[in-house]
MARZA-315591 format. One line per 10 residues: for each residue y, x, z of C-alpha. Coordinates in Angstrom, 3 decimals, padded with zeros to 6 digits. Example, Ala and Ser with C-alpha at 12.3 -4.5 7.8 and 13.67 -1.06 7.14 Angstrom:
% MARZA-315591
-004.500 012.300 007.800 | -001.060 013.670 007.140
END
This chain:
% MARZA-315591
082.798 -107.079 -051.916 | 084.155 -105.254 -054.740 | 083.563 -108.117 -057.256 | 085.402 -110.657 -054.788 | 088.248 -108.167 -054.824 | 087.941 -107.941 -058.446 | 088.367 -111.537 -058.905 | 091.309 -111.696 -056.422 | 093.015 -109.008 -058.295 | 092.600 -111.114 -061.578
093.971 -114.037 -060.083 | 096.932 -112.403 -058.741 | 097.664 -110.739 -062.315 | 097.459 -114.209 -063.758 | 099.901 -115.691 -061.418 | 102.228 -112.860 -061.866 | 102.017 -113.100 -065.580 | 102.869 -117.190 -065.318 | 105.677 -116.558 -062.757 | 107.417 -114.106 -065.346
106.377 -115.881 -068.434 | 109.253 -116.711 -070.851 | 108.895 -118.809 -073.874 | 110.529 -116.991 -077.113 | 112.434 -119.361 -079.173 | 114.313 -118.668 -082.800 | 114.684 -119.866 -086.290 | 114.898 -123.658 -087.329 | 114.077 -126.868 -085.570 | 113.157 -129.235 -088.325
111.555 -131.984 -085.836 | 112.382 -133.393 -082.635 | 112.088 -130.874 -079.958 | 112.185 -130.706 -076.338 | 112.542 -127.670 -074.209 | 110.832 -128.689 -070.896 | 111.221 -127.172 -067.429 | 107.580 -126.400 -067.316 | 108.097 -123.796 -070.255 | 111.382 -122.427 -068.933
112.950 -119.859 -068.977 | 113.112 -119.643 -072.717 | 114.397 -116.552 -074.575 | 116.465 -116.930 -077.848 | 115.437 -113.748 -079.647 | 117.334 -115.050 -082.841 | 119.490 -117.700 -084.085 | 118.456 -121.474 -083.694 | 119.506 -124.019 -086.139 | 118.990 -127.640 -085.273
119.042 -129.506 -088.680 | 120.645 -132.735 -089.476 | 118.950 -136.045 -087.989 | 116.681 -133.870 -085.741 | 117.144 -133.790 -082.007 | 116.856 -130.731 -079.381 | 116.694 -132.334 -075.997 | 116.749 -129.587 -073.073 | 115.440 -130.846 -069.646 | 117.545 -130.426 -066.373
116.813 -127.059 -064.803 | 115.808 -125.269 -067.855 | 117.082 -121.554 -068.106 | 118.066 -120.556 -071.694 | 118.500 -116.610 -072.103 | 120.070 -115.058 -075.220 | 119.288 -111.639 -076.366 | 122.453 -110.137 -076.788 | 123.757 -107.782 -079.710 | 126.150 -107.765 -082.868
125.420 -108.677 -086.472 | 126.350 -105.608 -088.381 | 127.907 -107.479 -091.209 | 130.081 -109.908 -089.746 | 130.773 -108.064 -086.247 | 130.071 -111.143 -084.252 | 127.341 -111.523 -081.651 | 124.214 -112.127 -083.935 | 122.595 -115.022 -081.746 | 123.814 -118.631 -081.368
122.564 -122.198 -081.233 | 124.037 -124.149 -084.019 | 123.678 -127.929 -083.961 | 123.652 -129.929 -087.329 | 121.632 -132.472 -085.831 | 121.568 -133.764 -082.150 | 121.701 -131.749 -078.850 | 120.936 -133.510 -075.629 | 121.462 -131.057 -072.784 | 122.060 -133.245 -069.723
121.499 -131.637 -066.367 | 122.023 -132.682 -062.820 | 124.302 -131.679 -060.037 | 120.993 -130.238 -058.379 | 119.335 -128.968 -061.529 | 121.916 -127.861 -064.136 | 121.164 -126.277 -067.405 | 121.822 -122.658 -067.753 | 122.743 -120.687 -070.854 | 123.167 -116.889 -070.076
122.834 -113.632 -071.644 | 119.460 -111.734 -070.831 | 121.803 -108.612 -070.903 | 122.274 -109.249 -066.984 | 119.089 -107.968 -066.388 | 119.863 -105.072 -068.177 | 120.403 -101.924 -065.977 | 123.426 -101.062 -068.016 | 125.146 -104.264 -067.515 | 128.008 -104.221 -065.113
129.625 -107.461 -064.366 | 133.279 -107.831 -065.772 | 133.101 -104.653 -067.542 | 130.289 -105.299 -069.885 | 131.818 -107.020 -072.959 | 132.383 -110.646 -072.952 | 130.700 -111.741 -076.088 | 126.925 -110.982 -075.541 | 126.043 -114.141 -077.924 | 128.280 -116.353 -080.006
127.616 -119.594 -078.467 | 126.924 -123.512 -079.493 | 128.196 -124.443 -082.605 | 128.483 -128.247 -083.063 | 129.158 -128.931 -086.979 | 130.384 -132.537 -086.781 | 130.913 -132.488 -090.341 | 127.388 -132.568 -090.911 | 126.942 -135.523 -088.505 | 126.375 -133.467 -085.438
126.279 -134.760 -081.673 | 126.182 -133.104 -078.582 | 125.541 -134.732 -075.119 | 126.225 -131.874 -072.460 | 126.514 -132.791 -068.966 | 125.898 -130.366 -065.930 | 125.520 -126.988 -067.399 | 126.421 -123.539 -067.276 | 127.481 -121.252 -069.974 | 128.420 -117.467 -069.795
129.194 -114.265 -071.664 | 129.965 -115.802 -074.947 | 132.225 -115.105 -077.816 | 132.776 -118.745 -078.347 | 131.189 -120.788 -075.459 | 131.311 -124.159 -077.342 | 132.699 -123.942 -080.734 | 133.480 -127.765 -081.723 | 134.082 -127.705 -085.741 | 135.307 -129.945 -088.195
135.907 -132.964 -085.841 | 136.985 -136.123 -087.853 | 139.746 -138.413 -086.534 | 137.406 -140.538 -084.692 | 135.097 -137.963 -083.123 | 135.040 -137.022 -079.517 | 133.207 -134.813 -077.196 | 132.919 -135.389 -073.213 | 131.603 -132.853 -070.609 | 131.117 -133.331 -067.131
129.704 -131.026 -064.287 | 130.250 -127.987 -066.539 | 130.814 -124.372 -065.517 | 131.970 -121.632 -068.041 | 132.100 -118.126 -067.046 | 132.871 -115.010 -068.602 | 133.329 -116.050 -071.996 | 135.946 -114.743 -074.704 | 136.599 -118.431 -075.445 | 134.958 -121.097 -073.305
135.859 -124.233 -075.522 | 137.097 -124.276 -078.988 | 139.155 -127.651 -079.456 | 139.414 -129.188 -082.867 | 139.373 -132.961 -081.873 | 139.324 -135.409 -078.874 | 137.932 -133.943 -075.801 | 137.204 -135.166 -072.083 | 136.282 -132.997 -069.467 | 135.440 -133.621 -065.796
134.645 -132.008 -062.909 | 133.963 -128.549 -064.316 | 134.721 -124.881 -063.435 | 136.337 -122.293 -065.652 | 136.032 -118.669 -064.140 | 137.046 -115.067 -065.453 | 137.394 -116.473 -069.048 | 139.544 -114.689 -071.431 | 140.503 -118.157 -072.853 | 139.258 -121.604 -071.413
140.625 -123.623 -074.052 | 141.666 -122.560 -077.604 | 142.427 -124.303 -080.791 | 144.581 -127.113 -082.473 | 144.348 -130.586 -083.082 | 146.153 -133.826 -083.623 | 144.167 -135.481 -080.917 | 144.180 -135.096 -076.847 | 142.502 -132.831 -074.485 | 142.042 -134.694 -071.107
141.136 -132.788 -068.220 | 140.211 -134.258 -064.530 | 139.099 -132.740 -061.475 | 138.564 -129.053 -063.033 | 139.091 -125.674 -061.362 | 140.391 -122.738 -063.193 | 140.104 -119.274 -061.579 | 140.612 -115.692 -062.667 | 141.066 -116.548 -066.328 | 143.488 -114.557 -068.613
144.670 -117.979 -070.370 | 143.533 -121.467 -069.375 | 144.977 -123.889 -071.919 | 146.133 -122.547 -075.361 | 146.093 -125.350 -077.856 | 148.669 -125.531 -080.676 | 149.503 -129.181 -081.679 | 147.148 -130.388 -079.132 | 148.372 -132.965 -076.454 | 146.848 -131.861 -073.268
146.640 -134.111 -069.994 | 145.664 -132.695 -066.857 | 144.854 -134.854 -063.688 | 143.833 -133.326 -060.144 | 143.081 -129.986 -061.408 | 143.655 -126.514 -059.769 | 144.889 -123.249 -061.460 | 144.698 -120.313 -059.199 | 144.753 -116.501 -059.725 | 144.952 -116.924 -063.522
147.375 -114.564 -065.505 | 148.551 -117.773 -067.495 | 147.616 -121.323 -066.767 | 149.318 -123.052 -069.588 | 150.755 -122.130 -073.044 | 151.434 -123.174 -076.498 | 150.203 -126.911 -076.329 | 152.131 -129.890 -077.488 | 152.969 -131.297 -074.128 | 151.265 -134.111 -072.342
150.730 -135.393 -068.592 | 150.205 -133.206 -065.499 | 149.476 -135.366 -062.456 | 148.288 -134.178 -059.169 | 147.702 -130.871 -060.027 | 147.939 -127.482 -057.944 | 149.256 -124.256 -059.422 | 148.743 -121.393 -057.166 | 148.993 -117.657 -057.325 | 149.050 -117.473 -061.160
151.278 -115.017 -063.139 | 152.614 -117.928 -064.834 | 151.838 -121.487 -064.574 | 153.958 -122.576 -067.585 | 154.311 -119.553 -069.871 | 156.167 -120.596 -073.164 | 159.673 -120.138 -073.962 | 160.774 -123.794 -074.532 | 157.538 -125.166 -073.364 | 157.912 -128.965 -074.522
157.165 -132.503 -073.992 | 155.598 -132.475 -070.733 | 155.591 -135.196 -068.181 | 154.716 -133.360 -064.728 | 154.538 -135.323 -061.376 | 153.026 -135.144 -057.906 | 152.051 -131.313 -058.406 | 152.592 -128.444 -056.466 | 153.424 -124.707 -057.615 | 153.206 -121.989 -054.978
153.148 -118.255 -054.949 | 153.264 -117.814 -058.696 | 155.141 -114.785 -060.137 | 156.980 -117.400 -062.583 | 156.223 -121.238 -062.009 | 157.696 -122.602 -065.267 | 159.246 -120.020 -067.314 | 161.238 -122.167 -069.634 | 161.012 -125.940 -070.597 | 162.757 -128.418 -072.501
162.358 -132.228 -073.271 | 160.396 -132.898 -070.345 | 160.540 -134.247 -066.965 | 159.289 -132.948 -063.608 | 159.199 -135.423 -060.805 | 157.796 -135.656 -057.064 | 156.566 -132.125 -057.179 | 156.862 -128.945 -054.931 | 157.940 -125.362 -055.681 | 157.386 -122.747 -052.732
157.187 -119.171 -052.701 | 157.560 -118.414 -056.331 | 159.625 -115.690 -058.141 | 161.084 -118.500 -060.479 | 160.368 -122.006 -059.819 | 161.772 -123.563 -062.828 | 163.593 -122.525 -066.012 | 165.238 -125.466 -067.556 | 166.712 -126.034 -070.991 | 167.915 -129.191 -072.920
166.399 -132.554 -072.380 | 164.929 -131.892 -069.049 | 164.817 -134.392 -066.080 | 163.933 -132.995 -062.627 | 163.953 -135.684 -059.672 | 162.673 -136.028 -056.221 | 161.352 -132.301 -056.180 | 161.327 -129.745 -053.048 | 162.263 -126.385 -054.621 | 162.230 -123.838 -051.467
161.712 -120.779 -050.416 | 161.377 -119.312 -053.774 | 163.385 -116.237 -055.338 | 165.058 -118.043 -057.834 | 164.920 -122.069 -057.747 | 166.317 -123.230 -060.736 | 167.445 -121.242 -063.818 | 169.535 -123.031 -066.640 | 169.323 -121.997 -070.118 | 170.011 -122.945 -073.606
172.648 -123.383 -076.543 | 173.573 -127.098 -076.723 | 174.251 -129.051 -079.882 | 176.011 -132.177 -080.464 | 173.630 -135.167 -079.908 | 171.179 -133.190 -077.658 | 170.128 -134.529 -074.453 | 171.556 -132.414 -071.762 | 169.525 -131.873 -068.586 | 169.457 -134.298 -065.564
168.647 -132.800 -062.348 | 168.837 -134.993 -059.152 | 167.525 -136.241 -055.797 | 165.992 -132.783 -055.231 | 165.934 -130.275 -052.277 | 166.943 -126.949 -053.507 | 167.019 -124.893 -050.347 | 166.617 -121.560 -049.002 | 165.728 -119.730 -052.256 | 166.317 -115.940 -051.280
168.095 -114.854 -054.666 | 169.710 -117.773 -055.875 | 169.001 -121.810 -055.577 | 170.604 -122.264 -058.930 | 171.406 -119.842 -061.452 | 173.240 -120.525 -064.731 | 172.154 -118.492 -067.760 | 174.202 -120.660 -070.446 | 177.979 -121.427 -070.648 | 177.114 -124.891 -070.230
178.801 -126.741 -067.164 | 176.576 -128.855 -065.251 | 176.812 -131.644 -062.454 | 174.454 -131.043 -059.613 | 175.880 -133.595 -057.230 | 172.780 -135.382 -056.524 | 170.842 -132.576 -055.095 | 170.973 -131.039 -051.403 | 170.945 -127.302 -050.851 | 170.451 -127.859 -047.009
173.583 -126.665 -045.757 | 176.978 -128.028 -044.581 | 178.588 -124.701 -045.306 | 180.234 -124.315 -048.522 | 180.311 -120.683 -048.393 | 176.519 -120.427 -047.693 | 175.843 -122.846 -050.574 | 178.004 -120.703 -052.983 | 176.550 -117.419 -051.989 | 173.284 -118.879 -053.576
174.991 -120.098 -056.792 | 175.354 -117.898 -059.738 | 177.583 -119.693 -062.287 | 180.717 -118.908 -064.092 | 182.767 -117.954 -060.537 | 180.470 -114.896 -060.679 | 180.297 -114.169 -064.288 | 182.792 -115.551 -066.847 | 180.339 -116.066 -069.755 | 178.409 -118.413 -067.509
179.074 -122.209 -067.282 | 180.166 -123.758 -063.806 | 178.257 -125.960 -061.525 | 179.616 -129.016 -059.670 | 177.974 -130.025 -056.645 | 177.933 -132.026 -053.253 | 177.568 -130.936 -049.606 | 175.199 -132.993 -047.783 | 174.824 -133.586 -043.853 | 171.937 -131.808 -042.299
169.475 -134.639 -042.973 | 170.286 -134.289 -046.694 | 170.819 -138.141 -046.496 | 175.049 -138.540 -046.762 | 177.535 -136.693 -049.016 | 180.203 -135.230 -046.762 | 182.422 -133.816 -049.807 | 182.338 -132.917 -053.341 | 182.970 -129.243 -054.942 | 184.210 -129.967 -058.576
184.948 -126.946 -060.303 | 185.377 -128.493 -063.630 | 185.705 -132.082 -065.215 | 182.369 -132.935 -066.825 | 182.078 -135.072 -069.714 | 178.287 -134.626 -069.448 | 176.008 -134.212 -066.967 | 175.387 -135.875 -063.750 | 178.454 -138.251 -062.729 | 179.264 -138.630 -058.981
177.723 -141.711 -057.478 | 175.755 -142.897 -060.397 | 173.262 -145.591 -059.810 | 170.872 -146.084 -062.482 | 168.969 -149.820 -062.990 | 165.248 -149.387 -062.685 | 162.650 -150.445 -065.179 | 159.007 -150.003 -065.575 | 157.493 -148.687 -068.821 | 153.545 -148.814 -069.411
151.139 -147.656 -070.537 | 152.158 -143.959 -070.812 | 150.708 -142.332 -072.544 | 150.722 -145.210 -075.124 | 148.809 -145.468 -078.617 | 150.000 -148.919 -080.169 | 152.678 -150.427 -078.021 | 154.772 -150.095 -074.740 | 155.883 -152.843 -072.254 | 159.089 -152.411 -070.681
159.977 -154.659 -067.671 | 163.404 -154.494 -066.093 | 163.710 -155.127 -062.259 | 167.385 -156.150 -062.476 | 167.910 -159.644 -063.974 | 171.501 -158.679 -064.917 | 169.808 -156.417 -067.609 | 167.668 -159.181 -069.140 | 169.921 -159.030 -072.481 | 170.310 -155.139 -072.608
169.266 -153.502 -075.765 | 166.924 -150.771 -075.843 | 166.523 -147.918 -077.909 | 163.991 -144.883 -078.836 | 165.239 -141.463 -079.474 | 163.163 -138.304 -080.264 | 163.485 -134.877 -078.404 | 166.053 -134.037 -080.791 | 168.128 -136.701 -079.944 | 167.840 -138.755 -083.219
167.494 -142.548 -082.663 | 164.205 -143.662 -084.182 | 164.125 -147.324 -083.049 | 167.309 -149.336 -082.076 | 168.548 -152.968 -080.903 | 164.981 -153.494 -079.129 | 165.705 -156.695 -077.002 | 164.044 -158.123 -073.588 | 162.329 -161.348 -074.077 | 163.222 -162.787 -070.487
162.729 -159.426 -068.371 | 160.143 -157.969 -070.650 | 159.934 -156.024 -073.933 | 157.076 -155.394 -075.941 | 157.794 -152.639 -078.229 | 155.488 -151.669 -081.236 | 155.086 -147.831 -081.428 | 152.226 -147.713 -083.808 | 154.356 -146.052 -086.397 | 155.382 -143.369 -084.603
154.049 -139.808 -084.835 | 152.309 -138.247 -081.766 | 154.767 -136.440 -079.521 | 157.294 -137.317 -076.668 | 160.139 -139.730 -076.719 | 162.860 -141.517 -074.562 | 163.246 -144.846 -073.953 | 166.964 -145.650 -073.119 | 168.357 -149.010 -071.635 | 171.916 -148.820 -073.288
173.829 -151.073 -070.611 | 172.665 -148.832 -067.815 | 171.988 -145.463 -069.536 | 168.435 -145.403 -067.501 | 165.986 -143.715 -069.400 | 162.343 -142.772 -069.184 | 160.121 -140.342 -071.172 | 156.651 -141.626 -072.718 | 154.096 -139.786 -074.839 | 152.576 -141.304 -077.743
149.207 -140.345 -078.474
END
């Protein structure tokens, strides 16, 4: 009986040892290596380097725990995974690969108060030919989650199904990158870096971060993304496309003074302290702004159309000191209603026509009480506007405070044309929908009002324009005969 109990005890201890076993790893990987689910979890006790032409493959569901600690010489976290060869870490939706600090298991670890950088992160040395395939993984508590170094002009990286949480910087950008269906939670910076390429982010959620997108010189395209409960959603980027996105309950959705070269469409901005602090040379169309402190701060070159800007503290605030040749802002076909402090506030001495916007009142006194301009402060410019019927369909009368030589003219009708693709890399196609404009000349200007290309002509009703020689950035195509215009991005 005692012998049987002893054997049972041995079996239990052996089973427990197997259950709680870890596979320690560190040092160089000099031959193709696979980290298997059977040997998971792995414990990184020191830095790991995958040498050129060698591949580290990590199976779905594998857990990699990394010991924390600081290198006394550099002051950075001492442990990292450096790729000079190839990394294949492709999990699945049901079996993601997990990179995590083992400090979480420490009795001294307190979530959100223990320092973010428990380990350095994954370093990809593309200058040495490194490649990385990373899908369906989680990465937390790093100094620089993915440090994508030295990307060449043709290099790119794509991530899908990723989760970054509690990192100082989640993803360092130096080249073309695409992310799809990812989550960024409680990071200091989600994206950080600079490049002459584009960052494309789709179907991704950002929550509880300090600064989500912070990329000098990098065009950032966002599609179907949600930014919620962040301190700052977007700052210091080189513009880009923002389509079908939600910005809710952030301190700032767009932070910069004079954020530049964005095309924002079909997006919603709600419950932000400031939705758009100050933007220039950009367009905002078919979007909703509600319950924000400031909905939109506008400066030169802004185009705002078909937006509902209602129930904020201040709807629109116009800024800027305009120089000859600059593009004046164009604000039209919007609902600007029931904002509690001002529907529109003029912070410049520029006079502006707002006749093609509805203020949801037929009483000029009610409308004037929610307009702050030169009637209230002689240092400010004046706003002209129109009074619409209660359905915001027909103009009842105009209120003309000043004769304008710039701004929106009364009863202006612009002839439409279609520009594609947008963004574009080598050429754009322009198709007019008005036969009377078949022989109209086109021109391209930059955001400082300089003519870059002129006397461009339709062939029939279509013009194909070579833009391969244009530097990356935002431009405006103008149809001279009609003054119709459209922003586009050259990548």
